[in-house]
N, C-alpha and C positions, 0 to 999 in steps of 0.2 A: 504494500500500500504506500502511496505517496505521503511524505511527511510535510510537504509544503505545497501551496497552491500558487502557480505562477501567474503572470499578467495576461496571458493570452485570452482567457475567458473571464476576466475579473468581474464583469457585470453579471455573471451567472454563478456566483459562489454563494453558498448558504451554510450557515452554522445551524446544526440540528441538535436539539436537546432531547434526550430520550431517557426512558426508565427501563430498568431490567429488574424484574421481581420474580418471586416464586421459585419454581424449580430451575428456571433459566439462570438464576444467579450462580449456578454451578458450572456454567459454560466457561471455558478458558477464554482468554482475550482473542486468540486466533479463531476459535469457534464462534465467538460473538461477531467478529468481523465478517466471517463467511455468512452468518445468518442475516446480518444487516445488508450486505451486498446482494444477497439472494432476494430479500424483500424489495429492495430498490429495483432490481431487474424485473421481478414479477409485476411490480407496480408501473412499469414502463416509464420510469423517471429518466429523462434524457441525460444520463450521467456521461461525462467526458472520459475518454480513455487516453492513456499515455501513448506515445509513438514508439516505433521499433518493432522488433520481431515478436516480442511477448507483451502486447498491450495489456494494461490492467486499469480498472476503474480508479478514478482520481478521488479517493477518500483520504482524509487525514484524521485519525482518531486521537482522542484525548488520552491521558495517562491510563495504563492498563488497570482494570479493576481486579483485585485479588479474587481468586476462585472462592465461591461461597458467600461473597459480599453482595448485597443488593445495591442498586444505585437508582436514585430518583431524579438526578440532573446530570447524567453523563452527556458528553458532547462529542460531536464529530463535525468536520467540514467536508463539504462535497462540492465538486465543480461540475457544472452542467453545460451542455452545448446549446441550450435554449432556456429562456426565462420561464419560470413556473411560479404561480402564486403560492406563497408559503402555506396557506391553509389547504390548498389542493395537494401539495406535496405531502403534507402530514397525513391527510385523509387517505391518499392512495397507498402510502407505505404502510399505514396501520392496518389497512384492509388485507394486506399480504403478510403481515408479521405474525409469528406464533404468539400464543397467549403468554403474557409476561414481558413482552418486548413492545414498547409503544413510544412513538414520537409525541412529545408534549409541547414543543415549540420549534419554529423555524424562523431564522432571522437572515435576511439578505445581507451580504457583506459588500460594502461599497467599494472596497479595494482589496487587493490580495492580502490574505491574512497569514501571519507567521504561524507556525505549527502550534497547536494548543499546548502540547507538552513543553514547548520552549517558553511559554508565557505564564503558565500556571505556577504560582508560588506556594499555594497551600490548598488543603481540602477540608471540608467539614464532614463530620461523621456523627452518627448517633447509635446508641444501643439500648435495648430494653433491659433494664436492670433485673437480675434474677429475682424471682419471687422469694420472699423470706429473708433476703439479705438486707442489712441495714443500709440506708442511704449513705453515699460516700462523701458527704459534705466535708467532714474533717480531713479525710484523705486527700481531697482535692486541694484544700488549703495547704496541707503539708507538702504536697508535690510542687505546687506553684511557689512555695516559699524556699524551695531548695535551689542551690546554685548548680548542682549536678544531678542528673538522673541517668545512672549507668544502665546500659542494656547489653545483653549478650545474645548474639545470634550464631547459630551453628548451621553451616552449609557444607557442601562437599569439599570445600577448601579449608575447613576447620572452623574454629570458634573465634569470633571477633567481638570485642567489647568496645562500646562507644558511648559518649555522653549525648543524650537526646534532648536535654533540657531546652536548648536554644530553639528547637523545633516544636516545642509545645507552646502554641500561641494562646490557646484559651481552653479552659475546661469549665463546664457548667452543669449543674444538676437542675434538670427540668422534669421533675417527677412525672412519670416513672422512668425517665430516660436520662442517660448521661450523654452530653453533647461535647464534641471535641473539635478543635480546629488545629490541624497539624501540618508541618512542613511537608511539601511534596515536590522536591527538586532533586536533580542529580547530586547536588552537594549535600543535601540534608533531607532524608526521607524518614519520617517517623510513622510507624505502623500503629494503628489504634490498639492492637493486641499488646504491644509493648507498654503502652500507657496503662492499659488495664492491669497488666502485671505489676507495674510500679505502684498503682493505687491500692491493689488488693493483696498481692503476694500469692494469688491463686496459681495453681499449676497449669501447664499448657492444656491438659486434657479438659479442664473446666472452661478455660477461656475460649477454646476452639468451638465449644457448644453455644457460645453467646452470639446471637444474631446481630450482625453489624450492617449498617446502611451508610453508604456515602451519599451525602445530601447536597453537595455542590462543590464547585471550584472557586478559587479566588486568584485573581490575576495581578501581576506586577503593575500593569497599566492602570488598575483601578485605584491603587493607593500610592504607588511609587515607593512602597516600603521595603526595607531590607529584612533579613531574618531577625536582627536585633530589634528593629523598630516594631515588628509585629508582636514581640513577646509581651505577655501580660502576667501580672501577679495578683489579679483581683477576680476571684471566682464569684460571679453574681449569684 
């Protein structure tokens, strides 16, 4: 898939906001891309293709969604060879999409857009707090008051420990949900599961069973803020 949209068809570029819920949240990023491209093709949206021996549809997807996580404001950019009304584009794609995958908004782009992944600085998440567990208000205050929040991740390359505090921008208790705003860049990527572990000390097998939803992206252009400027220590 293309990661940028060039100037050739700039008048027919659209930013598509969509949700992925239910069983479809277990799709991988590649499986999601295939499902979305298939829905656009069946809907007969005039998607532009790249040039060359192996042309491919010109989509530019936002940051990959972890498998098992729902998303209610995921985004992609698509380039078309002809203009189409945003409402019509959404209706046609939704008519061909599987249950759990739906376009919720379409915005025309007036000029070529940088890749979504290059302009996102953070993402918002929420999780339903497990029944029977005490609200984490005190734990939120304690984490936000710390100068360091160390996190260990084990991969095929071994275990790496890093400080994720600078990427924890906001934590809020909005009963019965925990809301988080966390860094999502190549330099600083904070997983909501890591924050849950820091808040609770629960083992991975419990945290993996907690349903998480990504609720939106935040872009550098919206605030002009850096990692340090985003950080907050006041849990409302």
